[in-house]
PyMOL Python script that loads the backbone (N, CA, C, O; Angstrom):
from pymol import cmd

cmd.read_pdbstr("""\
ATOM      1  N   MET A   1       3.975 -22.231 -14.203  1.00  0.00           N
ATOM      2  CA  MET A   1       3.039 -22.417 -13.101  1.00  0.00           C
ATOM      3  C   MET A   1       1.741 -21.654 -13.356  1.00  0.00           C
ATOM      4  O   MET A   1       0.673 -22.127 -12.967  1.00  0.00           O
ATOM      5  N   ALA A   2       1.804 -20.495 -13.995  1.00  0.00           N
ATOM      6  CA  ALA A   2       0.609 -19.678 -14.217  1.00  0.00           C
ATOM      7  C   ALA A   2      -0.465 -20.435 -14.992  1.00  0.00           C
ATOM      8  O   ALA A   2      -1.657 -20.216 -14.775  1.00  0.00           O
ATOM      9  N   GLU A   3      -0.052 -21.317 -15.887  1.00  0.00           N
ATOM     10  CA  GLU A   3      -1.029 -22.039 -16.691  1.00  0.00           C
ATOM     11  C   GLU A   3      -1.893 -22.979 -15.856  1.00  0.00           C
ATOM     12  O   GLU A   3      -2.960 -23.398 -16.306  1.00  0.00           O
ATOM     13  N   ASN A   4      -1.449 -23.316 -14.647  1.00  0.00           N
ATOM     14  CA  ASN A   4      -2.215 -24.191 -13.760  1.00  0.00           C
ATOM     15  C   ASN A   4      -3.166 -23.433 -12.850  1.00  0.00           C
ATOM     16  O   ASN A   4      -4.009 -24.049 -12.197  1.00  0.00           O
ATOM     17  N   ILE A   5      -3.053 -22.121 -12.791  1.00  0.00           N
ATOM     18  CA  ILE A   5      -3.855 -21.289 -11.887  1.00  0.00           C
ATOM     19  C   ILE A   5      -5.017 -20.696 -12.669  1.00  0.00           C
ATOM     20  O   ILE A   5      -4.853 -20.244 -13.802  1.00  0.00           O
ATOM     21  N   GLN A   6      -6.191 -20.705 -12.050  1.00  0.00           N
ATOM     22  CA  GLN A   6      -7.363 -20.119 -12.684  1.00  0.00           C
ATOM     23  C   GLN A   6      -8.036 -19.132 -11.735  1.00  0.00           C
ATOM     24  O   GLN A   6      -7.952 -19.253 -10.513  1.00  0.00           O
ATOM     25  N   VAL A   7      -8.706 -18.151 -12.340  1.00  0.00           N
ATOM     26  CA  VAL A   7      -9.479 -17.181 -11.567  1.00  0.00           C
ATOM     27  C   VAL A   7     -10.491 -17.947 -10.722  1.00  0.00           C
ATOM     28  O   VAL A   7     -11.159 -18.861 -11.205  1.00  0.00           O
ATOM     29  N   GLY A   8     -10.592 -17.561  -9.460  1.00  0.00           N
ATOM     30  CA  GLY A   8     -11.521 -18.211  -8.538  1.00  0.00           C
ATOM     31  C   GLY A   8     -10.878 -19.226  -7.616  1.00  0.00           C
ATOM     32  O   GLY A   8     -11.470 -19.603  -6.604  1.00  0.00           O
ATOM     33  N   TYR A   9      -9.672 -19.676  -7.946  1.00  0.00           N
ATOM     34  CA  TYR A   9      -8.987 -20.605  -7.040  1.00  0.00           C
ATOM     35  C   TYR A   9      -8.783 -19.921  -5.690  1.00  0.00           C
ATOM     36  O   TYR A   9      -8.548 -18.714  -5.631  1.00  0.00           O
ATOM     37  N   GLN A  10      -8.874 -20.686  -4.617  1.00  0.00           N
ATOM     38  CA  GLN A  10      -8.677 -20.145  -3.277  1.00  0.00           C
ATOM     39  C   GLN A  10      -7.193 -20.046  -2.951  1.00  0.00           C
ATOM     40  O   GLN A  10      -6.377 -20.819  -3.452  1.00  0.00           O
ATOM     41  N   ALA A  11      -6.860 -19.076  -2.101  1.00  0.00           N
ATOM     42  CA  ALA A  11      -5.470 -18.811  -1.730  1.00  0.00           C
ATOM     43  C   ALA A  11      -5.209 -19.240  -0.286  1.00  0.00           C
ATOM     44  O   ALA A  11      -6.019 -19.002   0.610  1.00  0.00           O
ATOM     45  N   PHE A  12      -4.052 -19.882  -0.090  1.00  0.00           N
ATOM     46  CA  PHE A  12      -3.663 -20.421   1.220  1.00  0.00           C
ATOM     47  C   PHE A  12      -2.191 -20.142   1.490  1.00  0.00           C
ATOM     48  O   PHE A  12      -1.407 -19.941   0.563  1.00  0.00           O
ATOM     49  N   LEU A  13      -1.821 -20.131   2.780  1.00  0.00           N
ATOM     50  CA  LEU A  13      -0.412 -20.063   3.164  1.00  0.00           C
ATOM     51  C   LEU A  13       0.160 -21.442   3.427  1.00  0.00           C
ATOM     52  O   LEU A  13       1.362 -21.662   3.285  1.00  0.00           O
ATOM     53  N   THR A  14      -0.704 -22.368   3.810  1.00  0.00           N
ATOM     54  CA  THR A  14      -0.271 -23.748   4.037  1.00  0.00           C
ATOM     55  C   THR A  14      -1.315 -24.686   3.459  1.00  0.00           C
ATOM     56  O   THR A  14      -2.508 -24.384   3.465  1.00  0.00           O
ATOM     57  N   ASP A  15      -0.866 -25.804   2.969  1.00  0.00           N
ATOM     58  CA  ASP A  15      -1.787 -26.802   2.447  1.00  0.00           C
ATOM     59  C   ASP A  15      -2.603 -27.337   3.616  1.00  0.00           C
ATOM     60  O   ASP A  15      -2.040 -27.823   4.597  1.00  0.00           O
ATOM     61  N   GLY A  16      -3.890 -27.252   3.521  1.00  0.00           N
ATOM     62  CA  GLY A  16      -4.746 -27.704   4.615  1.00  0.00           C
ATOM     63  C   GLY A  16      -5.054 -26.617   5.618  1.00  0.00           C
ATOM     64  O   GLY A  16      -5.823 -26.838   6.553  1.00  0.00           O
ATOM     65  N   GLY A  17      -4.461 -25.435   5.441  1.00  0.00           N
ATOM     66  CA  GLY A  17      -4.728 -24.317   6.334  1.00  0.00           C
ATOM     67  C   GLY A  17      -6.003 -23.586   5.949  1.00  0.00           C
ATOM     68  O   GLY A  17      -6.777 -24.060   5.117  1.00  0.00           O
ATOM     69  N   GLU A  18      -6.208 -22.444   6.553  1.00  0.00           N
ATOM     70  CA  GLU A  18      -7.397 -21.643   6.293  1.00  0.00           C
ATOM     71  C   GLU A  18      -7.165 -20.742   5.082  1.00  0.00           C
ATOM     72  O   GLU A  18      -6.107 -20.124   4.956  1.00  0.00           O
ATOM     73  N   GLU A  19      -8.150 -20.669   4.198  1.00  0.00           N
ATOM     74  CA  GLU A  19      -8.005 -19.804   3.032  1.00  0.00           C
ATOM     75  C   GLU A  19      -8.065 -18.349   3.481  1.00  0.00           C
ATOM     76  O   GLU A  19      -8.732 -18.004   4.456  1.00  0.00           O
ATOM     77  N   PHE A  20      -7.351 -17.510   2.741  1.00  0.00           N
ATOM     78  CA  PHE A  20      -7.363 -16.082   3.081  1.00  0.00           C
ATOM     79  C   PHE A  20      -7.900 -15.223   1.954  1.00  0.00           C
ATOM     80  O   PHE A  20      -8.053 -14.012   2.117  1.00  0.00           O
ATOM     81  N   GLY A  21      -8.188 -15.829   0.819  1.00  0.00           N
ATOM     82  CA  GLY A  21      -8.687 -15.052  -0.301  1.00  0.00           C
ATOM     83  C   GLY A  21      -8.826 -15.902  -1.540  1.00  0.00           C
ATOM     84  O   GLY A  21      -8.922 -17.128  -1.470  1.00  0.00           O
ATOM     85  N   ALA A  22      -8.835 -15.211  -2.707  1.00  0.00           N
ATOM     86  CA  ALA A  22      -9.030 -15.913  -3.970  1.00  0.00           C
ATOM     87  C   ALA A  22      -8.281 -15.209  -5.098  1.00  0.00           C
ATOM     88  O   ALA A  22      -7.979 -14.018  -5.022  1.00  0.00           O
ATOM     89  N   ILE A  23      -7.995 -15.970  -6.134  1.00  0.00           N
ATOM     90  CA  ILE A  23      -7.310 -15.435  -7.305  1.00  0.00           C
ATOM     91  C   ILE A  23      -8.306 -14.627  -8.127  1.00  0.00           C
ATOM     92  O   ILE A  23      -9.380 -15.119  -8.472  1.00  0.00           O
ATOM     93  N   ARG A  24      -7.947 -13.386  -8.440  1.00  0.00           N
ATOM     94  CA  ARG A  24      -8.804 -12.508  -9.251  1.00  0.00           C
ATOM     95  C   ARG A  24      -8.345 -12.438 -10.704  1.00  0.00           C
ATOM     96  O   ARG A  24      -9.155 -12.294 -11.619  1.00  0.00           O
ATOM     97  N   GLU A  25      -7.015 -12.543 -10.901  1.00  0.00           N
ATOM     98  CA  GLU A  25      -6.470 -12.398 -12.240  1.00  0.00           C
ATOM     99  C   GLU A  25      -5.163 -13.167 -12.326  1.00  0.00           C
ATOM    100  O   GLU A  25      -4.399 -13.222 -11.362  1.00  0.00           O
ATOM    101  N   VAL A  26      -4.910 -13.760 -13.489  1.00  0.00           N
ATOM    102  CA  VAL A  26      -3.658 -14.475 -13.728  1.00  0.00           C
ATOM    103  C   VAL A  26      -2.904 -13.706 -14.806  1.00  0.00           C
ATOM    104  O   VAL A  26      -3.411 -13.518 -15.912  1.00  0.00           O
ATOM    105  N   LEU A  27      -1.697 -13.264 -14.482  1.00  0.00           N
ATOM    106  CA  LEU A  27      -0.844 -12.514 -15.386  1.00  0.00           C
ATOM    107  C   LEU A  27       0.339 -13.392 -15.774  1.00  0.00           C
ATOM    108  O   LEU A  27       0.544 -14.440 -15.163  1.00  0.00           O
ATOM    109  N   PRO A  28       1.124 -12.993 -16.774  1.00  0.00           N
ATOM    110  CA  PRO A  28       2.267 -13.830 -17.180  1.00  0.00           C
ATOM    111  C   PRO A  28       3.295 -14.073 -16.070  1.00  0.00           C
ATOM    112  O   PRO A  28       3.913 -15.137 -16.030  1.00  0.00           O
ATOM    113  N   ASP A  29       3.485 -13.106 -15.174  1.00  0.00           N
ATOM    114  CA  ASP A  29       4.513 -13.224 -14.139  1.00  0.00           C
ATOM    115  C   ASP A  29       3.985 -13.080 -12.721  1.00  0.00           C
ATOM    116  O   ASP A  29       4.763 -13.068 -11.766  1.00  0.00           O
ATOM    117  N   ALA A  30       2.663 -12.970 -12.575  1.00  0.00           N
ATOM    118  CA  ALA A  30       2.082 -12.718 -11.255  1.00  0.00           C
ATOM    119  C   ALA A  30       0.614 -13.128 -11.255  1.00  0.00           C
ATOM    120  O   ALA A  30       0.035 -13.450 -12.293  1.00  0.00           O
ATOM    121  N   VAL A  31       0.036 -13.107 -10.066  1.00  0.00           N
ATOM    122  CA  VAL A  31      -1.409 -13.265  -9.916  1.00  0.00           C
ATOM    123  C   VAL A  31      -1.908 -12.098  -9.075  1.00  0.00           C
ATOM    124  O   VAL A  31      -1.165 -11.539  -8.268  1.00  0.00           O
ATOM    125  N   VAL A  32      -3.152 -11.744  -9.270  1.00  0.00           N
ATOM    126  CA  VAL A  32      -3.794 -10.757  -8.417  1.00  0.00           C
ATOM    127  C   VAL A  32      -4.662 -11.547  -7.454  1.00  0.00           C
ATOM    128  O   VAL A  32      -5.547 -12.300  -7.861  1.00  0.00           O
ATOM    129  N   VAL A  33      -4.390 -11.358  -6.166  1.00  0.00           N
ATOM    130  CA  VAL A  33      -5.084 -12.092  -5.119  1.00  0.00           C
ATOM    131  C   VAL A  33      -5.959 -11.122  -4.338  1.00  0.00           C
ATOM    132  O   VAL A  33      -5.482 -10.095  -3.855  1.00  0.00           O
ATOM    133  N   TYR A  34      -7.239 -11.452  -4.216  1.00  0.00           N
ATOM    134  CA  TYR A  34      -8.119 -10.686  -3.347  1.00  0.00           C
ATOM    135  C   TYR A  34      -7.980 -11.268  -1.954  1.00  0.00           C
ATOM    136  O   TYR A  34      -8.223 -12.456  -1.743  1.00  0.00           O
ATOM    137  N   VAL A  35      -7.588 -10.432  -1.002  1.00  0.00           N
ATOM    138  CA  VAL A  35      -7.475 -10.843   0.396  1.00  0.00           C
ATOM    139  C   VAL A  35      -8.693 -10.292   1.131  1.00  0.00           C
ATOM    140  O   VAL A  35      -8.965  -9.093   1.076  1.00  0.00           O
ATOM    141  N   GLU A  36      -9.416 -11.159   1.809  1.00  0.00           N
ATOM    142  CA  GLU A  36     -10.610 -10.750   2.526  1.00  0.00           C
ATOM    143  C   GLU A  36     -10.297  -9.582   3.458  1.00  0.00           C
ATOM    144  O   GLU A  36      -9.293  -9.597   4.170  1.00  0.00           O
ATOM    145  N   ASN A  37     -11.157  -8.579   3.447  1.00  0.00           N
ATOM    146  CA  ASN A  37     -11.053  -7.379   4.291  1.00  0.00           C
ATOM    147  C   ASN A  37      -9.897  -6.455   3.928  1.00  0.00           C
ATOM    148  O   ASN A  37      -9.646  -5.491   4.652  1.00  0.00           O
ATOM    149  N   ALA A  38      -9.179  -6.714   2.825  1.00  0.00           N
ATOM    150  CA  ALA A  38      -8.020  -5.875   2.489  1.00  0.00           C
ATOM    151  C   ALA A  38      -7.951  -5.475   1.025  1.00  0.00           C
ATOM    152  O   ALA A  38      -7.335  -4.459   0.702  1.00  0.00           O
ATOM    153  N   GLY A  39      -8.561  -6.239   0.132  1.00  0.00           N
ATOM    154  CA  GLY A  39      -8.524  -5.893  -1.282  1.00  0.00           C
ATOM    155  C   GLY A  39      -7.544  -6.719  -2.084  1.00  0.00           C
ATOM    156  O   GLY A  39      -7.146  -7.814  -1.687  1.00  0.00           O
ATOM    157  N   ASP A  40      -7.164  -6.160  -3.233  1.00  0.00           N
ATOM    158  CA  ASP A  40      -6.331  -6.885  -4.193  1.00  0.00           C
ATOM    159  C   ASP A  40      -4.838  -6.631  -4.000  1.00  0.00           C
ATOM    160  O   ASP A  40      -4.414  -5.517  -3.692  1.00  0.00           O
ATOM    161  N   PHE A  41      -4.054  -7.689  -4.189  1.00  0.00           N
ATOM    162  CA  PHE A  41      -2.593  -7.622  -4.113  1.00  0.00           C
ATOM    163  C   PHE A  41      -2.018  -8.359  -5.311  1.00  0.00           C
ATOM    164  O   PHE A  41      -2.478  -9.444  -5.667  1.00  0.00           O
ATOM    165  N   ARG A  42      -1.016  -7.765  -5.921  1.00  0.00           N
ATOM    166  CA  ARG A  42      -0.284  -8.438  -7.012  1.00  0.00           C
ATOM    167  C   ARG A  42       0.835  -9.248  -6.359  1.00  0.00           C
ATOM    168  O   ARG A  42       1.617  -8.722  -5.568  1.00  0.00           O
ATOM    169  N   VAL A  43       0.898 -10.537  -6.702  1.00  0.00           N
ATOM    170  CA  VAL A  43       1.869 -11.443  -6.091  1.00  0.00           C
ATOM    171  C   VAL A  43       2.648 -12.154  -7.204  1.00  0.00           C
ATOM    172  O   VAL A  43       2.055 -12.745  -8.106  1.00  0.00           O
ATOM    173  N   SER A  44       3.945 -12.092  -7.131  1.00  0.00           N
ATOM    174  CA  SER A  44       4.810 -12.746  -8.115  1.00  0.00           C
ATOM    175  C   SER A  44       4.575 -14.252  -8.103  1.00  0.00           C
ATOM    176  O   SER A  44       4.310 -14.846  -7.058  1.00  0.00           O
ATOM    177  N   LEU A  45       4.676 -14.859  -9.285  1.00  0.00           N
ATOM    178  CA  LEU A  45       4.542 -16.319  -9.365  1.00  0.00           C
ATOM    179  C   LEU A  45       5.654 -17.028  -8.612  1.00  0.00           C
ATOM    180  O   LEU A  45       5.518 -18.206  -8.279  1.00  0.00           O
ATOM    181  N   ASP A  46       6.755 -16.333  -8.336  1.00  0.00           N
ATOM    182  CA  ASP A  46       7.843 -16.924  -7.545  1.00  0.00           C
ATOM    183  C   ASP A  46       7.379 -17.290  -6.138  1.00  0.00           C
ATOM    184  O   ASP A  46       7.985 -18.138  -5.483  1.00  0.00           O
ATOM    185  N   ALA A  47       6.306 -16.653  -5.675  1.00  0.00           N
ATOM    186  CA  ALA A  47       5.803 -16.907  -4.321  1.00  0.00           C
ATOM    187  C   ALA A  47       4.836 -18.087  -4.264  1.00  0.00           C
ATOM    188  O   ALA A  47       4.406 -18.480  -3.180  1.00  0.00           O
ATOM    189  N   VAL A  48       4.492 -18.654  -5.413  1.00  0.00           N
ATOM    190  CA  VAL A  48       3.577 -19.797  -5.441  1.00  0.00           C
ATOM    191  C   VAL A  48       4.352 -21.071  -5.112  1.00  0.00           C
ATOM    192  O   VAL A  48       5.315 -21.422  -5.794  1.00  0.00           O
ATOM    193  N   ALA A  49       3.917 -21.752  -4.062  1.00  0.00           N
ATOM    194  CA  ALA A  49       4.576 -22.995  -3.643  1.00  0.00           C
ATOM    195  C   ALA A  49       3.929 -24.220  -4.278  1.00  0.00           C
ATOM    196  O   ALA A  49       4.609 -25.202  -4.577  1.00  0.00           O
ATOM    197  N   ALA A  50       2.601 -24.161  -4.485  1.00  0.00           N
ATOM    198  CA  ALA A  50       1.894 -25.314  -5.046  1.00  0.00           C
ATOM    199  C   ALA A  50       0.543 -24.877  -5.606  1.00  0.00           C
ATOM    200  O   ALA A  50      -0.044 -23.882  -5.180  1.00  0.00           O
ATOM    201  N   VAL A  51       0.076 -25.656  -6.574  1.00  0.00           N
ATOM    202  CA  VAL A  51      -1.257 -25.453  -7.149  1.00  0.00           C
ATOM    203  C   VAL A  51      -1.883 -26.830  -7.326  1.00  0.00           C
ATOM    204  O   VAL A  51      -1.344 -27.680  -8.034  1.00  0.00           O
ATOM    205  N   HIS A  52      -3.028 -27.043  -6.674  1.00  0.00           N
ATOM    206  CA  HIS A  52      -3.757 -28.302  -6.834  1.00  0.00           C
ATOM    207  C   HIS A  52      -5.140 -28.161  -6.234  1.00  0.00           C
ATOM    208  O   HIS A  52      -5.360 -27.321  -5.361  1.00  0.00           O
ATOM    209  N   SER A  53      -6.057 -28.963  -6.688  1.00  0.00           N
ATOM    210  CA  SER A  53      -7.411 -29.024  -6.135  1.00  0.00           C
ATOM    211  C   SER A  53      -8.068 -27.650  -6.047  1.00  0.00           C
ATOM    212  O   SER A  53      -8.763 -27.358  -5.074  1.00  0.00           O
ATOM    213  N   GLN A  54      -7.856 -26.810  -7.048  1.00  0.00           N
ATOM    214  CA  GLN A  54      -8.400 -25.456  -7.100  1.00  0.00           C
ATOM    215  C   GLN A  54      -7.920 -24.593  -5.936  1.00  0.00           C
ATOM    216  O   GLN A  54      -8.632 -23.711  -5.456  1.00  0.00           O
ATOM    217  N   LYS A  55      -6.690 -24.874  -5.495  1.00  0.00           N
ATOM    218  CA  LYS A  55      -6.046 -24.119  -4.419  1.00  0.00           C
ATOM    219  C   LYS A  55      -4.687 -23.633  -4.890  1.00  0.00           C
ATOM    220  O   LYS A  55      -3.988 -24.326  -5.631  1.00  0.00           O
ATOM    221  N   VAL A  56      -4.318 -22.435  -4.454  1.00  0.00           N
ATOM    222  CA  VAL A  56      -2.978 -21.913  -4.682  1.00  0.00           C
ATOM    223  C   VAL A  56      -2.355 -21.714  -3.308  1.00  0.00           C
ATOM    224  O   VAL A  56      -2.877 -20.965  -2.482  1.00  0.00           O
ATOM    225  N   VAL A  57      -1.244 -22.387  -3.073  1.00  0.00           N
ATOM    226  CA  VAL A  57      -0.537 -22.289  -1.796  1.00  0.00           C
ATOM    227  C   VAL A  57       0.682 -21.403  -2.014  1.00  0.00           C
ATOM    228  O   VAL A  57       1.497 -21.662  -2.899  1.00  0.00           O
ATOM    229  N   PHE A  58       0.802 -20.357  -1.200  1.00  0.00           N
ATOM    230  CA  PHE A  58       1.907 -19.414  -1.318  1.00  0.00           C
ATOM    231  C   PHE A  58       2.971 -19.689  -0.264  1.00  0.00           C
ATOM    232  O   PHE A  58       2.662 -20.168   0.827  1.00  0.00           O
ATOM    233  N   ALA A  59       4.223 -19.386  -0.590  1.00  0.00           N
ATOM    234  CA  ALA A  59       5.340 -19.510   0.352  1.00  0.00           C
ATOM    235  C   ALA A  59       5.389 -18.216   1.166  1.00  0.00           C
ATOM    236  O   ALA A  59       5.728 -17.165   0.621  1.00  0.00           O
ATOM    237  N   PRO A  60       5.060 -18.271   2.446  1.00  0.00           N
ATOM    238  CA  PRO A  60       4.988 -17.047   3.257  1.00  0.00           C
ATOM    239  C   PRO A  60       6.270 -16.220   3.245  1.00  0.00           C
ATOM    240  O   PRO A  60       6.210 -14.991   3.293  1.00  0.00           O
ATOM    241  N   GLU A  61       7.413 -16.868   3.182  1.00  0.00           N
ATOM    242  CA  GLU A  61       8.688 -16.150   3.225  1.00  0.00           C
ATOM    243  C   GLU A  61       8.940 -15.339   1.951  1.00  0.00           C
ATOM    244  O   GLU A  61       9.850 -14.510   1.911  1.00  0.00           O
ATOM    245  N   LYS A  62       8.142 -15.574   0.920  1.00  0.00           N
ATOM    246  CA  LYS A  62       8.315 -14.840  -0.336  1.00  0.00           C
ATOM    247  C   LYS A  62       7.272 -13.738  -0.521  1.00  0.00           C
ATOM    248  O   LYS A  62       7.219 -13.101  -1.573  1.00  0.00           O
ATOM    249  N   LEU A  63       6.445 -13.516   0.496  1.00  0.00           N
ATOM    250  CA  LEU A  63       5.413 -12.483   0.423  1.00  0.00           C
ATOM    251  C   LEU A  63       5.894 -11.219   1.116  1.00  0.00           C
ATOM    252  O   LEU A  63       6.643 -11.288   2.090  1.00  0.00           O
ATOM    253  N   ASP A  64       5.465 -10.058   0.615  1.00  0.00           N
ATOM    254  CA  ASP A  64       5.904  -8.802   1.233  1.00  0.00           C
ATOM    255  C   ASP A  64       5.096  -8.517   2.505  1.00  0.00           C
ATOM    256  O   ASP A  64       4.033  -9.096   2.729  1.00  0.00           O
ATOM    257  N   ALA A  65       5.625  -7.620   3.320  1.00  0.00           N
ATOM    258  CA  ALA A  65       5.042  -7.332   4.630  1.00  0.00           C
ATOM    259  C   ALA A  65       3.592  -6.850   4.564  1.00  0.00           C
ATOM    260  O   ALA A  65       2.774  -7.327   5.351  1.00  0.00           O
ATOM    261  N   PRO A  66       3.231  -5.924   3.662  1.00  0.00           N
ATOM    262  CA  PRO A  66       1.831  -5.491   3.628  1.00  0.00           C
ATOM    263  C   PRO A  66       0.851  -6.636   3.333  1.00  0.00           C
ATOM    264  O   PRO A  66      -0.240  -6.688   3.900  1.00  0.00           O
ATOM    265  N   LEU A  67       1.247  -7.538   2.454  1.00  0.00           N
ATOM    266  CA  LEU A  67       0.386  -8.680   2.151  1.00  0.00           C
ATOM    267  C   LEU A  67       0.277  -9.607   3.358  1.00  0.00           C
ATOM    268  O   LEU A  67      -0.814 -10.079   3.677  1.00  0.00           O
ATOM    269  N   CYS A  68       1.377  -9.867   4.020  1.00  0.00           N
ATOM    270  CA  CYS A  68       1.351 -10.723   5.219  1.00  0.00           C
ATOM    271  C   CYS A  68       0.457 -10.126   6.303  1.00  0.00           C
ATOM    272  O   CYS A  68      -0.272 -10.849   6.982  1.00  0.00           O
ATOM    273  N   GLU A  69       0.517  -8.810   6.461  1.00  0.00           N
ATOM    274  CA  GLU A  69      -0.331  -8.121   7.442  1.00  0.00           C
ATOM    275  C   GLU A  69      -1.806  -8.282   7.056  1.00  0.00           C
ATOM    276  O   GLU A  69      -2.649  -8.562   7.908  1.00  0.00           O
ATOM    277  N   ALA A  70      -2.102  -8.105   5.784  1.00  0.00           N
ATOM    278  CA  ALA A  70      -3.483  -8.267   5.319  1.00  0.00           C
ATOM    279  C   ALA A  70      -3.981  -9.690   5.560  1.00  0.00           C
ATOM    280  O   ALA A  70      -5.113  -9.888   6.001  1.00  0.00           O
ATOM    281  N   ILE A  71      -3.141 -10.674   5.273  1.00  0.00           N
ATOM    282  CA  ILE A  71      -3.518 -12.075   5.478  1.00  0.00           C
ATOM    283  C   ILE A  71      -3.795 -12.340   6.955  1.00  0.00           C
ATOM    284  O   ILE A  71      -4.732 -13.061   7.297  1.00  0.00           O
ATOM    285  N   ALA A  72      -2.975 -11.753   7.830  1.00  0.00           N
ATOM    286  CA  ALA A  72      -3.148 -11.952   9.273  1.00  0.00           C
ATOM    287  C   ALA A  72      -4.503 -11.448   9.763  1.00  0.00           C
ATOM    288  O   ALA A  72      -5.003 -11.899  10.793  1.00  0.00           O
ATOM    289  N   HIS A  73      -5.092 -10.515   9.024  1.00  0.00           N
ATOM    290  CA  HIS A  73      -6.369  -9.928   9.445  1.00  0.00           C
ATOM    291  C   HIS A  73      -7.522 -10.301   8.520  1.00  0.00           C
ATOM    292  O   HIS A  73      -8.592  -9.697   8.594  1.00  0.00           O
ATOM    293  N   ALA A  74      -7.320 -11.279   7.659  1.00  0.00           N
ATOM    294  CA  ALA A  74      -8.330 -11.653   6.669  1.00  0.00           C
ATOM    295  C   ALA A  74      -9.649 -12.100   7.292  1.00  0.00           C
ATOM    296  O   ALA A  74     -10.706 -11.922   6.687  1.00  0.00           O
ATOM    297  N   HIS A  75      -9.604 -12.662   8.461  1.00  0.00           N
ATOM    298  CA  HIS A  75     -10.828 -13.204   9.068  1.00  0.00           C
ATOM    299  C   HIS A  75     -11.260 -12.450  10.324  1.00  0.00           C
ATOM    300  O   HIS A  75     -12.044 -12.963  11.122  1.00  0.00           O
ATOM    301  N   ASP A  76     -10.748 -11.231  10.496  1.00  0.00           N
ATOM    302  CA  ASP A  76     -11.093 -10.445  11.686  1.00  0.00           C
ATOM    303  C   ASP A  76     -12.600 -10.229  11.835  1.00  0.00           C
ATOM    304  O   ASP A  76     -13.135 -10.381  12.933  1.00  0.00           O
ATOM    305  N   GLU A  77     -13.286  -9.880  10.758  1.00  0.00           N
ATOM    306  CA  GLU A  77     -14.717  -9.620  10.850  1.00  0.00           C
ATOM    307  C   GLU A  77     -15.487 -10.877  11.254  1.00  0.00           C
ATOM    308  O   GLU A  77     -16.449 -10.800  12.018  1.00  0.00           O
ATOM    309  N   GLU A  78     -15.070 -12.018  10.746  1.00  0.00           N
ATOM    310  CA  GLU A  78     -15.725 -13.272  11.112  1.00  0.00           C
ATOM    311  C   GLU A  78     -15.551 -13.552  12.588  1.00  0.00           C
ATOM    312  O   GLU A  78     -16.481 -14.016  13.249  1.00  0.00           O
ATOM    313  N   GLN A  79     -14.365 -13.274  13.113  1.00  0.00           N
ATOM    314  CA  GLN A  79     -14.089 -13.539  14.523  1.00  0.00           C
ATOM    315  C   GLN A  79     -14.858 -12.615  15.442  1.00  0.00           C
ATOM    316  O   GLN A  79     -15.157 -12.969  16.582  1.00  0.00           O
ATOM    317  N   ARG A  80     -15.183 -11.413  14.937  1.00  0.00           N
ATOM    318  CA  ARG A  80     -15.982 -10.470  15.733  1.00  0.00           C
ATOM    319  C   ARG A  80     -17.465 -10.732  15.577  1.00  0.00           C
ATOM    320  O   ARG A  80     -18.286 -10.087  16.230  1.00  0.00           O
ATOM    321  N   GLY A  81     -17.812 -11.678  14.713  1.00  0.00           N
ATOM    322  CA  GLY A  81     -19.212 -12.017  14.513  1.00  0.00           C
ATOM    323  C   GLY A  81     -19.948 -11.069  13.600  1.00  0.00           C
ATOM    324  O   GLY A  81     -21.173 -10.973  13.668  1.00  0.00           O
ATOM    325  N   LEU A  82     -19.220 -10.361  12.741  1.00  0.00           N
ATOM    326  CA  LEU A  82     -19.873  -9.415  11.828  1.00  0.00           C
ATOM    327  C   LEU A  82     -20.290 -10.085  10.546  1.00  0.00           C
ATOM    328  O   LEU A  82     -20.854  -9.436   9.665  1.00  0.00           O
TER     329      LEU A  82
END
""", "prot")
cmd.dss("prot")
cmd.show_as("cartoon", "prot")
cmd.util.cbc("prot")
cmd.orient("prot")
């Protein structure tokens, strides 16, 4: 699956949902995902559900709690109008 992912692809929890970040680095067994307002997270390739159209869709049930919390707040600044 890693061979299909490229730096700059957008990250999503659901296909057609709102993006929460972007791929910063592709490793043999993981990707580094920049989450808006939270920074970089290393995510196992096991958590990747799909890759297409320059999008990486992750399986939420395979993500750890700190990453899920960061994703939940990825757009907080936008919502506050900052």
